[in-house]
Backbone as CSV, one residue per row, in Angstrom:
resi,resn,N_x,N_y,N_z,CA_x,CA_y,CA_z,C_x,C_y,C_z
1,MET,1.732,-93.032,-81.847,0.538,-93.750,-81.404,0.551,-93.807,-79.876
2,SER,-0.586,-93.456,-79.252,-0.658,-93.432,-77.810,-0.744,-94.838,-77.237
3,LYS,-0.142,-95.010,-76.082,-0.166,-96.292,-75.400,-1.570,-96.586,-74.896
4,HIS,-2.008,-97.852,-75.087,-3.317,-98.250,-74.590,-3.301,-98.296,-73.060
5,LEU,-4.227,-97.610,-72.426,-4.284,-97.584,-70.970,-5.273,-98.625,-70.486
6,THR,-4.816,-99.515,-69.607,-5.712,-100.467,-68.975,-6.607,-99.739,-67.973
7,VAL,-7.603,-100.426,-67.478,-8.470,-99.837,-66.459,-7.651,-99.386,-65.253
8,ASP,-6.704,-100.220,-64.849,-5.879,-99.853,-63.701,-5.011,-98.635,-64.004
9,ASP,-4.521,-98.537,-65.241,-3.769,-97.341,-65.652,-4.646,-96.104,-65.549
10,GLN,-5.899,-96.227,-65.977,-6.819,-95.092,-65.918,-7.078,-94.663,-64.475
11,LYS,-7.233,-95.648,-63.600,-7.423,-95.346,-62.178,-6.213,-94.620,-61.612
12,ARG,-5.032,-95.120,-61.946,-3.805,-94.525,-61.443,-3.641,-93.102,-61.981
13,ALA,-3.955,-92.896,-63.250,-3.826,-91.549,-63.848,-4.764,-90.564,-63.154
14,ALA,-5.999,-90.990,-62.880,-6.951,-90.117,-62.183,-6.447,-89.793,-60.780
15,ALA,-5.924,-90.813,-60.094,-5.438,-90.614,-58.743,-4.256,-89.637,-58.717
16,GLU,-3.358,-89.795,-59.661,-2.183,-88.912,-59.711,-2.593,-87.482,-60.069
17,ALA,-3.643,-87.340,-60.908,-4.127,-86.003,-61.246,-4.699,-85.294,-60.016
18,ALA,-5.259,-86.068,-59.085,-5.836,-85.475,-57.875,-4.782,-84.858,-56.975
19,LEU,-3.520,-85.265,-57.133,-2.459,-84.674,-56.325,-2.326,-83.182,-56.575
20,GLU,-2.721,-82.744,-57.780,-2.623,-81.318,-58.122,-3.546,-80.464,-57.240
21,TYR,-4.548,-81.093,-56.666,-5.486,-80.359,-55.812,-5.033,-80.300,-54.354
22,VAL,-4.007,-81.065,-54.015,-3.546,-81.123,-52.634,-2.558,-79.981,-52.361
23,LYS,-2.834,-79.223,-51.311,-1.991,-78.100,-50.934,-1.392,-78.341,-49.547
24,PRO,-0.257,-77.681,-49.255,0.363,-77.856,-47.941,-0.596,-77.499,-46.797
25,ASN,-0.506,-78.255,-45.726,-1.299,-78.051,-44.498,-2.785,-78.345,-44.675
26,MET,-3.123,-79.056,-45.731,-4.512,-79.420,-45.977,-4.971,-80.485,-44.996
27,ARG,-6.257,-80.432,-44.645,-6.917,-81.499,-43.904,-7.641,-82.341,-44.945
28,LEU,-7.217,-83.579,-45.066,-7.552,-84.383,-46.244,-8.229,-85.690,-45.871
29,GLY,-9.367,-85.973,-46.497,-10.057,-87.248,-46.334,-9.543,-88.242,-47.365
30,LEU,-9.217,-89.450,-46.913,-8.717,-90.504,-47.804,-9.807,-91.537,-48.019
31,GLY,-10.181,-91.758,-49.269,-11.265,-92.667,-49.600,-10.886,-94.134,-49.510
32,THR,-11.826,-94.979,-49.902,-11.661,-96.428,-49.841,-11.884,-97.036,-51.220
33,GLY,-11.136,-98.091,-51.527,-11.294,-98.784,-52.806,-10.012,-98.752,-53.607
34,SER,-10.021,-99.447,-54.739,-8.804,-99.604,-55.523,-8.276,-98.286,-56.070
35,THR,-9.160,-97.404,-56.521,-8.703,-96.124,-57.082,-8.188,-95.217,-55.964
36,ALA,-8.906,-95.201,-54.849,-8.471,-94.394,-53.705,-7.118,-94.867,-53.179
37,GLU,-6.881,-96.171,-53.253,-5.582,-96.692,-52.806,-4.456,-96.210,-53.710
38,HIS,-4.738,-96.052,-54.988,-3.741,-95.466,-55.888,-3.390,-94.043,-55.425
39,PHE,-4.406,-93.303,-54.982,-4.163,-91.940,-54.514,-3.287,-91.948,-53.251
40,VAL,-3.590,-92.843,-52.320,-2.807,-92.926,-51.095,-1.353,-93.263,-51.434
41,ARG,-1.156,-94.195,-52.361,0.207,-94.569,-52.755,0.932,-93.424,-53.468
42,ALA,0.184,-92.611,-54.214,0.792,-91.472,-54.900,1.104,-90.336,-53.922
43,LEU,0.285,-90.217,-52.886,0.468,-89.153,-51.888,1.683,-89.423,-51.007
44,ALA,1.931,-90.684,-50.716,2.974,-91.045,-49.735,4.341,-90.451,-50.035
45,PRO,4.857,-90.525,-51.294,6.178,-89.921,-51.553,6.200,-88.419,-51.310
46,ARG,5.086,-87.751,-51.566,5.033,-86.294,-51.319,5.148,-86.018,-49.811
47,VAL,4.447,-86.840,-49.028,4.517,-86.673,-47.567,5.924,-86.975,-47.071
48,LYS,6.519,-88.014,-47.599,7.890,-88.380,-47.212,8.877,-87.266,-47.554
49,ALA,8.569,-86.557,-48.646,9.446,-85.456,-49.092,9.215,-84.157,-48.313
50,GLY,8.208,-84.169,-47.427,8.002,-82.986,-46.586,6.647,-82.319,-46.671
51,LEU,5.768,-82.801,-47.546,4.424,-82.215,-47.629,3.683,-82.478,-46.323
52,LYS,3.185,-81.434,-45.713,2.460,-81.581,-44.440,0.957,-81.580,-44.718
53,VAL,0.301,-82.676,-44.371,-1.151,-82.781,-44.457,-1.668,-83.509,-43.235
54,THR,-2.899,-83.228,-42.881,-3.599,-83.959,-41.825,-4.620,-84.829,-42.517
55,THR,-4.623,-86.119,-42.249,-5.526,-86.997,-42.957,-6.493,-87.736,-42.029
56,VAL,-7.644,-88.054,-42.599,-8.654,-88.887,-41.955,-9.032,-89.958,-42.967
57,ALA,-9.090,-91.209,-42.545,-9.393,-92.307,-43.456,-10.868,-92.718,-43.343
58,THR,-11.414,-93.212,-44.466,-12.811,-93.623,-44.505,-13.015,-95.092,-44.169
59,SER,-11.922,-95.815,-43.919,-12.043,-97.234,-43.560,-10.793,-97.668,-42.819
60,GLU,-10.909,-98.766,-42.088,-9.744,-99.320,-41.403,-8.687,-99.760,-42.420
61,ARG,-9.151,-100.274,-43.567,-8.214,-100.723,-44.595,-7.382,-99.559,-45.115
62,THR,-8.028,-98.435,-45.422,-7.284,-97.275,-45.915,-6.363,-96.732,-44.853
63,ALA,-6.821,-96.692,-43.606,-5.974,-96.204,-42.516,-4.718,-97.058,-42.391
64,ALA,-4.875,-98.380,-42.486,-3.730,-99.281,-42.364,-2.735,-99.064,-43.507
65,LEU,-3.250,-98.891,-44.742,-2.375,-98.650,-45.888,-1.624,-97.343,-45.727
66,ALA,-2.333,-96.287,-45.330,-1.695,-94.976,-45.184,-0.577,-95.029,-44.147
67,ARG,-0.852,-95.652,-43.019,0.171,-95.725,-41.965,1.361,-96.553,-42.421
68,GLU,1.071,-97.623,-43.136,2.145,-98.484,-43.663,3.073,-97.696,-44.579
69,LEU,2.507,-96.710,-45.303,3.273,-95.912,-46.250,3.840,-94.633,-45.610
70,GLY,3.653,-94.467,-44.305,4.236,-93.327,-43.611,3.362,-92.101,-43.522
71,ILE,2.079,-92.250,-43.780,1.140,-91.121,-43.684,0.399,-91.240,-42.348
72,ALA,0.510,-90.225,-41.513,-0.197,-90.230,-40.229,-1.701,-90.064,-40.489
73,VAL,-2.506,-90.808,-39.741,-3.956,-90.767,-39.896,-4.580,-90.314,-38.591
74,GLY,-5.426,-89.278,-38.672,-6.079,-88.753,-37.490,-7.525,-89.222,-37.358
75,ASN,-8.189,-88.625,-36.387,-9.579,-88.957,-36.077,-10.457,-87.770,-36.448
76,LEU,-11.562,-88.036,-37.133,-12.418,-86.925,-37.565,-12.995,-86.153,-36.382
77,ASP,-13.205,-86.830,-35.257,-13.690,-86.124,-34.080,-12.673,-85.092,-33.583
78,ASP,-11.388,-85.334,-33.833,-10.363,-84.375,-33.454,-10.180,-83.301,-34.518
79,VAL,-10.193,-83.717,-35.778,-9.952,-82.764,-36.884,-11.206,-81.917,-37.132
80,ARG,-12.380,-82.555,-37.054,-13.695,-81.930,-37.151,-14.105,-81.494,-38.556
81,HIS,-13.215,-80.815,-39.267,-13.589,-80.278,-40.584,-12.437,-80.504,-41.551
82,LEU,-12.771,-80.926,-42.777,-11.761,-81.230,-43.781,-11.831,-80.253,-44.953
83,ASP,-10.678,-79.988,-45.534,-10.647,-79.125,-46.725,-11.113,-79.890,-47.957
84,MET,-10.751,-81.181,-48.033,-11.043,-81.948,-49.240,-11.004,-83.436,-48.936
85,THR,-11.845,-84.182,-49.617,-11.782,-85.643,-49.605,-11.561,-86.130,-51.030
86,VAL,-10.689,-87.097,-51.191,-10.469,-87.725,-52.498,-10.909,-89.179,-52.381
87,ASP,-11.867,-89.569,-53.224,-12.439,-90.908,-53.108,-12.879,-91.404,-54.478
88,GLY,-13.042,-92.698,-54.593,-13.515,-93.283,-55.839,-15.028,-93.328,-55.896
89,ALA,-15.550,-93.981,-56.925,-17.001,-94.163,-57.071,-17.243,-95.402,-57.913
90,ASP,-18.365,-96.046,-57.670,-18.757,-97.211,-58.472,-19.521,-96.786,-59.723
91,GLU,-20.238,-95.689,-59.640,-20.871,-95.068,-60.816,-20.900,-93.562,-60.635
92,ILE,-20.730,-92.851,-61.750,-20.828,-91.383,-61.767,-21.890,-91.039,-62.796
93,GLY,-23.011,-90.491,-62.324,-24.103,-90.136,-63.212,-24.132,-88.643,-63.509
94,PRO,-25.153,-88.195,-64.247,-25.282,-86.778,-64.572,-25.300,-85.906,-63.315
95,ASN,-24.708,-84.727,-63.416,-24.657,-83.775,-62.309,-23.876,-84.322,-61.105
96,LEU,-22.975,-85.266,-61.381,-22.117,-85.851,-60.357,-22.883,-86.547,-59.235
97,VAL,-23.999,-87.161,-59.572,-24.640,-88.061,-58.613,-23.858,-89.377,-58.660
98,LEU,-23.679,-89.994,-57.517,-22.784,-91.156,-57.419,-23.478,-92.359,-56.797
99,ILE,-22.988,-93.544,-57.159,-23.191,-94.742,-56.351,-21.835,-95.120,-55.792
100,LYS,-21.788,-95.286,-54.455,-20.583,-95.712,-53.773,-20.940,-96.828,-52.798
101,GLY,-19.927,-97.510,-52.324,-20.149,-98.545,-51.323,-19.792,-99.941,-51.766
102,GLY,-19.209,-100.057,-52.975,-18.787,-101.376,-53.432,-17.758,-102.004,-52.511
103,GLY,-16.984,-101.152,-51.826,-15.994,-101.641,-50.891,-16.528,-101.795,-49.478
104,GLY,-17.815,-101.452,-49.296,-18.446,-101.626,-47.996,-18.201,-100.516,-46.991
105,ALA,-17.679,-99.374,-47.448,-17.330,-98.299,-46.517,-18.223,-97.082,-46.672
106,LEU,-19.432,-97.259,-47.243,-20.232,-96.104,-47.645,-20.584,-95.175,-46.489
107,LEU,-20.858,-95.711,-45.300,-21.256,-94.849,-44.183,-20.130,-93.921,-43.788
108,ARG,-18.953,-94.462,-43.579,-17.821,-93.608,-43.195,-17.420,-92.697,-44.350
109,GLU,-17.527,-93.198,-45.567,-17.219,-92.341,-46.732,-18.142,-91.129,-46.778
110,LYS,-19.408,-91.347,-46.482,-20.371,-90.244,-46.550,-20.158,-89.259,-45.395
111,ILE,-19.854,-89.786,-44.209,-19.592,-88.902,-43.067,-18.382,-88.017,-43.356
112,VAL,-17.341,-88.610,-43.908,-16.118,-87.853,-44.206,-16.356,-86.843,-45.334
113,ALA,-17.065,-87.271,-46.383,-17.348,-86.368,-47.502,-18.187,-85.181,-47.032
114,ALA,-19.168,-85.436,-46.161,-20.045,-84.368,-45.680,-19.314,-83.383,-44.777
115,ALA,-18.177,-83.813,-44.214,-17.389,-82.928,-43.359,-16.336,-82.158,-44.150
116,SER,-16.361,-82.287,-45.482,-15.337,-81.696,-46.338,-15.885,-80.540,-47.165
117,ASP,-15.025,-79.557,-47.383,-15.405,-78.449,-48.259,-15.579,-78.922,-49.709
118,ARG,-14.727,-79.873,-50.112,-14.787,-80.384,-51.486,-14.626,-81.892,-51.481
119,MET,-15.249,-82.551,-52.439,-15.056,-83.974,-52.642,-14.635,-84.183,-54.104
120,ILE,-13.411,-84.644,-54.270,-12.885,-84.927,-55.598,-13.028,-86.428,-55.841
121,VAL,-13.754,-86.796,-56.882,-13.967,-88.196,-57.221,-12.949,-88.604,-58.277
122,ILE,-12.325,-89.763,-58.086,-11.376,-90.287,-59.059,-11.856,-91.639,-59.554
123,ALA,-11.802,-91.855,-60.857,-12.382,-93.078,-61.423,-11.855,-93.341,-62.811
124,ASP,-12.069,-94.572,-63.282,-11.796,-94.890,-64.687,-13.024,-94.597,-65.519
125,ALA,-12.861,-94.579,-66.829,-13.926,-94.125,-67.738,-15.189,-94.961,-67.669
126,ALA,-15.053,-96.254,-67.348,-16.227,-97.130,-67.317,-17.213,-96.769,-66.219
127,LYS,-16.764,-95.967,-65.248,-17.650,-95.603,-64.132,-18.652,-94.521,-64.499
128,VAL,-18.428,-93.831,-65.620,-19.323,-92.747,-66.032,-20.524,-93.330,-66.782
129,VAL,-21.740,-93.037,-66.307,-22.957,-93.610,-66.889,-23.984,-92.508,-67.139
130,ASP,-24.933,-92.819,-68.008,-26.024,-91.874,-68.281,-27.101,-91.929,-67.205
131,THR,-27.328,-93.101,-66.640,-28.312,-93.302,-65.586,-27.736,-94.240,-64.538
132,LEU,-27.842,-93.874,-63.263,-27.352,-94.739,-62.203,-28.179,-96.033,-62.132
133,GLY,-27.552,-97.084,-61.637,-28.326,-98.276,-61.298,-27.824,-99.589,-61.846
134,ARG,-26.976,-99.578,-62.872,-26.459,-100.846,-63.362,-25.580,-101.509,-62.295
135,PHE,-24.832,-100.700,-61.567,-24.086,-101.219,-60.422,-25.056,-101.355,-59.250
136,PRO,-25.117,-102.521,-58.601,-26.064,-102.700,-57.493,-25.853,-101.654,-56.397
137,LEU,-26.939,-101.065,-55.944,-26.868,-100.016,-54.930,-26.649,-100.613,-53.544
138,PRO,-25.531,-100.316,-52.886,-25.308,-100.819,-51.533,-26.144,-100.039,-50.521
139,VAL,-26.788,-100.763,-49.631,-27.573,-100.165,-48.559,-27.076,-100.768,-47.253
140,GLU,-26.578,-99.925,-46.365,-26.087,-100.421,-45.071,-27.269,-100.536,-44.105
141,ILE,-27.425,-101.727,-43.526,-28.565,-102.000,-42.660,-28.089,-102.639,-41.352
142,VAL,-28.876,-102.493,-40.290,-28.523,-103.135,-39.030,-28.839,-104.621,-39.134
143,PRO,-28.106,-105.470,-38.419,-28.349,-106.904,-38.511,-29.740,-107.335,-38.017
144,PHE,-30.273,-106.660,-36.998,-31.561,-107.043,-36.454,-32.667,-106.947,-37.511
145,ALA,-33.410,-108.022,-37.692,-34.528,-108.077,-38.647,-34.110,-107.607,-40.033
146,HIS,-32.919,-108.036,-40.457,-32.397,-107.527,-41.728,-33.230,-107.975,-42.926
147,LEU,-33.865,-109.125,-42.836,-34.689,-109.586,-43.953,-35.915,-108.684,-44.133
148,VAL,-36.488,-108.245,-43.022,-37.622,-107.319,-43.078,-37.172,-106.001,-43.698
149,THR,-36.011,-105.515,-43.270,-35.492,-104.255,-43.814,-35.234,-104.391,-45.309
150,MET,-34.685,-105.522,-45.720,-34.399,-105.732,-47.139,-35.681,-105.740,-47.967
151,GLU,-36.740,-106.304,-47.428,-38.037,-106.287,-48.133,-38.530,-104.856,-48.312
152,ARG,-38.326,-104.020,-47.306,-38.776,-102.634,-47.391,-37.918,-101.834,-48.364
153,VAL,-36.637,-102.161,-48.431,-35.761,-101.518,-49.416,-36.221,-101.892,-50.824
154,ALA,-36.525,-103.164,-51.049,-36.989,-103.614,-52.364,-38.286,-102.911,-52.738
155,ASP,-39.189,-102.761,-51.781,-40.452,-102.082,-52.036,-40.219,-100.620,-52.396
156,ALA,-39.293,-99.977,-51.692,-38.975,-98.570,-51.997,-38.402,-98.437,-53.400
157,ALA,-37.537,-99.353,-53.801,-36.970,-99.309,-55.151,-38.063,-99.436,-56.201
158,ALA,-39.014,-100.323,-55.949,-40.122,-100.491,-56.898,-40.957,-99.223,-56.988
159,ARG,-41.272,-98.640,-55.845,-42.109,-97.419,-55.844,-41.375,-96.207,-56.392
160,ALA,-40.038,-96.252,-56.359,-39.259,-95.136,-56.913,-39.035,-95.276,-58.416
161,GLY,-39.610,-96.334,-59.011,-39.548,-96.486,-60.460,-38.301,-97.147,-60.989
162,CYS,-37.567,-97.870,-60.123,-36.358,-98.544,-60.580,-36.703,-99.680,-61.544
163,GLY,-35.750,-100.010,-62.401,-35.993,-101.043,-63.415,-36.260,-102.408,-62.819
164,GLN,-35.651,-102.689,-61.649,-35.924,-103.909,-60.910,-35.533,-103.666,-59.460
165,ASN,-35.776,-104.627,-58.586,-35.513,-104.420,-57.162,-35.042,-105.728,-56.507
166,LEU,-34.061,-106.350,-57.118,-33.552,-107.618,-56.611,-32.572,-107.361,-55.482
167,MET,-32.788,-108.011,-54.336,-31.965,-107.787,-53.154,-31.039,-108.972,-52.885
168,ARG,-29.831,-108.668,-52.440,-28.889,-109.717,-52.057,-28.123,-109.255,-50.837
169,LEU,-28.073,-110.130,-49.811,-27.259,-109.829,-48.645,-25.805,-110.115,-48.981
170,ARG,-24.956,-109.107,-48.895,-23.572,-109.296,-49.263,-22.923,-110.358,-48.358
171,GLY,-22.316,-111.348,-48.952,-21.690,-112.421,-48.204,-22.603,-113.600,-47.947
172,GLY,-23.931,-113.381,-48.068,-24.878,-114.460,-47.841,-25.246,-114.615,-46.379
173,GLU,-26.310,-115.357,-46.120,-26.818,-115.528,-44.753,-25.817,-116.255,-43.855
174,ALA,-25.057,-117.186,-44.427,-24.142,-117.969,-43.599,-22.928,-117.149,-43.124
175,HIS,-22.446,-116.262,-43.999,-21.258,-115.463,-43.653,-21.455,-114.021,-44.142
176,PRO,-22.404,-113.290,-43.572,-22.659,-111.932,-44.062,-21.469,-110.994,-43.871
177,PHE,-21.223,-110.199,-44.883,-20.180,-109.171,-44.811,-20.569,-108.178,-43.706
178,LYS,-19.586,-107.784,-42.912,-19.833,-106.775,-41.865,-18.973,-105.556,-42.132
179,THR,-19.576,-104.393,-42.025,-18.856,-103.134,-42.218,-17.984,-102.845,-41.005
180,ASP,-17.157,-101.802,-41.117,-16.319,-101.407,-39.973,-17.172,-101.006,-38.773
181,SER,-18.433,-100.661,-39.005,-19.341,-100.292,-37.921,-20.187,-101.461,-37.444
182,GLY,-19.950,-102.671,-38.001,-20.651,-103.862,-37.542,-22.008,-104.095,-38.190
183,ASN,-22.304,-103.379,-39.261,-23.577,-103.536,-39.947,-23.454,-104.455,-41.159
184,TYR,-24.595,-104.789,-41.755,-24.645,-105.582,-42.979,-24.770,-104.649,-44.180
185,ILE,-24.466,-105.192,-45.356,-24.714,-104.491,-46.620,-25.701,-105.320,-47.440
186,ALA,-26.796,-104.695,-47.828,-27.749,-105.299,-48.759,-27.563,-104.603,-50.096
187,ASP,-27.284,-105.374,-51.143,-27.074,-104.803,-52.479,-28.375,-104.927,-53.266
188,CYS,-28.845,-103.780,-53.749,-30.093,-103.730,-54.512,-29.769,-103.598,-55.998
189,SER,-30.032,-104.640,-56.768,-29.865,-104.569,-58.213,-31.086,-103.857,-58.796
190,ALA,-30.910,-102.575,-59.071,-32.039,-101.750,-59.514,-32.117,-101.629,-61.028
191,ASP,-31.031,-101.955,-61.732,-30.931,-101.842,-63.185,-30.890,-100.386,-63.628
192,ALA,-31.867,-99.596,-63.209,-31.879,-98.164,-63.513,-32.570,-97.431,-62.372
193,ILE,-31.991,-96.315,-61.942,-32.567,-95.479,-60.882,-32.929,-94.144,-61.528
194,PRO,-34.169,-93.980,-61.983,-34.534,-92.779,-62.726,-34.570,-91.511,-61.877
195,ASP,-34.797,-91.669,-60.564,-34.924,-90.500,-59.681,-34.151,-90.775,-58.394
196,PRO,-32.813,-90.582,-58.415,-32.001,-90.891,-57.245,-32.431,-90.125,-55.984
197,GLU,-32.847,-88.872,-56.161,-33.253,-88.076,-54.998,-34.471,-88.684,-54.329
198,ARG,-35.435,-89.135,-55.119,-36.642,-89.735,-54.541,-36.292,-91.037,-53.819
199,LEU,-35.484,-91.879,-54.441,-35.117,-93.137,-53.809,-34.339,-92.883,-52.517
200,ALA,-33.447,-91.914,-52.543,-32.674,-91.594,-51.337,-33.609,-91.209,-50.185
201,ARG,-34.576,-90.356,-50.461,-35.519,-89.940,-49.407,-36.289,-91.143,-48.867
202,MET,-36.711,-92.020,-49.737,-37.485,-93.183,-49.314,-36.645,-94.121,-48.458
203,LEU,-35.395,-94.359,-48.865,-34.522,-95.247,-48.087,-34.229,-94.669,-46.718
204,GLU,-34.063,-93.362,-46.650,-33.741,-92.722,-45.364,-34.891,-92.795,-44.375
205,GLY,-36.082,-93.089,-44.876,-37.248,-93.195,-43.995,-37.544,-94.602,-43.517
206,ILE,-36.693,-95.563,-43.870,-36.934,-96.957,-43.498,-36.170,-97.282,-42.210
207,PRO,-36.877,-97.676,-41.128,-36.168,-98.100,-39.920,-35.296,-99.314,-40.222
208,GLY,-34.082,-99.287,-39.741,-33.151,-100.379,-40.014,-32.131,-100.033,-41.081
209,VAL,-32.433,-99.045,-41.920,-31.456,-98.560,-42.901,-30.561,-97.538,-42.212
210,VAL,-29.266,-97.829,-42.202,-28.308,-96.906,-41.594,-27.943,-95.803,-42.598
211,ASP,-27.647,-96.201,-43.813,-27.374,-95.249,-44.887,-27.355,-96.009,-46.204
212,HIS,-27.200,-95.284,-47.296,-27.234,-95.889,-48.623,-26.110,-95.314,-49.473
213,GLY,-25.842,-95.975,-50.585,-24.725,-95.584,-51.439,-25.008,-94.498,-52.449
214,LEU,-26.140,-93.831,-52.365,-26.392,-92.687,-53.228,-25.743,-91.456,-52.615
215,PHE,-24.756,-90.906,-53.302,-24.071,-89.700,-52.852,-24.546,-88.557,-53.743
216,LEU,-25.377,-87.716,-53.190,-26.038,-86.663,-53.951,-25.617,-85.290,-53.424
217,GLY,-25.143,-84.429,-54.308,-24.761,-83.091,-53.894,-23.479,-83.031,-53.085
218,LEU,-22.680,-84.077,-53.101,-21.437,-84.091,-52.327,-20.203,-83.886,-53.201
219,ALA,-20.181,-84.481,-54.383,-19.003,-84.383,-55.250,-18.926,-82.991,-55.893
220,THR,-17.737,-82.414,-55.888,-17.542,-81.094,-56.510,-16.820,-81.202,-57.846
221,ALA,-16.158,-82.328,-58.088,-15.497,-82.560,-59.380,-15.155,-84.043,-59.477
222,ALA,-15.064,-84.536,-60.702,-14.627,-85.908,-60.940,-13.456,-85.881,-61.905
223,LEU,-12.415,-86.589,-61.572,-11.262,-86.760,-62.458,-11.350,-88.162,-63.014
224,VAL,-11.554,-88.265,-64.327,-11.818,-89.553,-64.954,-10.669,-89.918,-65.885
225,GLY,-10.041,-91.041,-65.578,-8.987,-91.540,-66.446,-9.577,-92.179,-67.684
226,THR,-9.101,-91.786,-68.849,-9.593,-92.302,-70.122,-8.405,-92.803,-70.945
227,ALA,-8.692,-93.356,-72.100,-7.626,-93.824,-72.996,-6.752,-92.678,-73.467
228,ASN,-7.284,-91.454,-73.390,-6.557,-90.287,-73.901,-6.114,-89.321,-72.804
229,GLY,-6.081,-89.792,-71.573,-5.696,-88.913,-70.477,-6.800,-88.764,-69.467
230,VAL,-6.724,-87.712,-68.670,-7.687,-87.499,-67.585,-8.614,-86.347,-67.942
231,SER,-9.907,-86.597,-67.891,-10.894,-85.548,-68.129,-11.507,-85.107,-66.803
232,VAL,-11.910,-83.862,-66.742,-12.482,-83.291,-65.526,-13.973,-83.050,-65.750
233,ILE,-14.789,-83.578,-64.843,-16.238,-83.352,-64.899,-16.607,-82.494,-63.705
234,GLU,-17.307,-81.403,-63.969,-17.770,-80.542,-62.896,-19.281,-80.375,-63.022
235,PRO,-19.983,-80.166,-61.895,-21.430,-79.990,-61.977,-21.762,-78.665,-62.668
236,PRO,-22.941,-78.579,-63.275,-23.319,-77.311,-63.909,-23.433,-76.205,-62.887
237,ARG,-23.044,-75.025,-63.300,-23.118,-73.878,-62.365,-24.571,-73.446,-62.164
238,ARG,-24.862,-73.128,-60.928,-26.206,-72.645,-60.633,-26.274,-71.157,-60.885
239,GLU,-27.348,-70.774,-61.530,-27.492,-69.335,-61.844,-27.896,-68.565,-60.582
């Protein structure tokens, strides 16, 4: 009888499976969040044993963890181009469309992923969904006139056909959460996002929106920890 895997076990299994994709002298992006931290912890013994990699972190938190574990962390402006990024996701939809940003690092995560040849997503089974949107969509916005920007985000969600468009400033007005770049996060409870590409285009056209947690066309594979091991999800091949 197989051992029951907890959610954390599934995350760890996915993270450890991602090590198989890491090759010597790779330029590697390190993601943010609980699953990505499992990957950093799994990578550290390999580095200590002599594996040479150049890394760039997607958040100050990940950079601090990596350095604490003996992994040198560089600057993307110096490295410029990465072979691969390994990161988690809050939701994984059909064709590897993602919602990310639950940890508040979506802007840096997207910059790093876009600078990478490949993005390997690691997650537990609960993150795989048929339609994005049950997890509130994080939208990074500038502090100036943030209430106006949030109203426009809600309007865009409604016009994009989302199931709902409830907005919440992360941390609240009294103590708003601030990203590593000094911005706010507005979480949009959309319930369902039937057309992520349309919503992404609409959000990108709103002044005050820095970026959003829809990661489209960036992930090249997902390693998903399940009760029965790790499954690999890849996007359909284009003819």
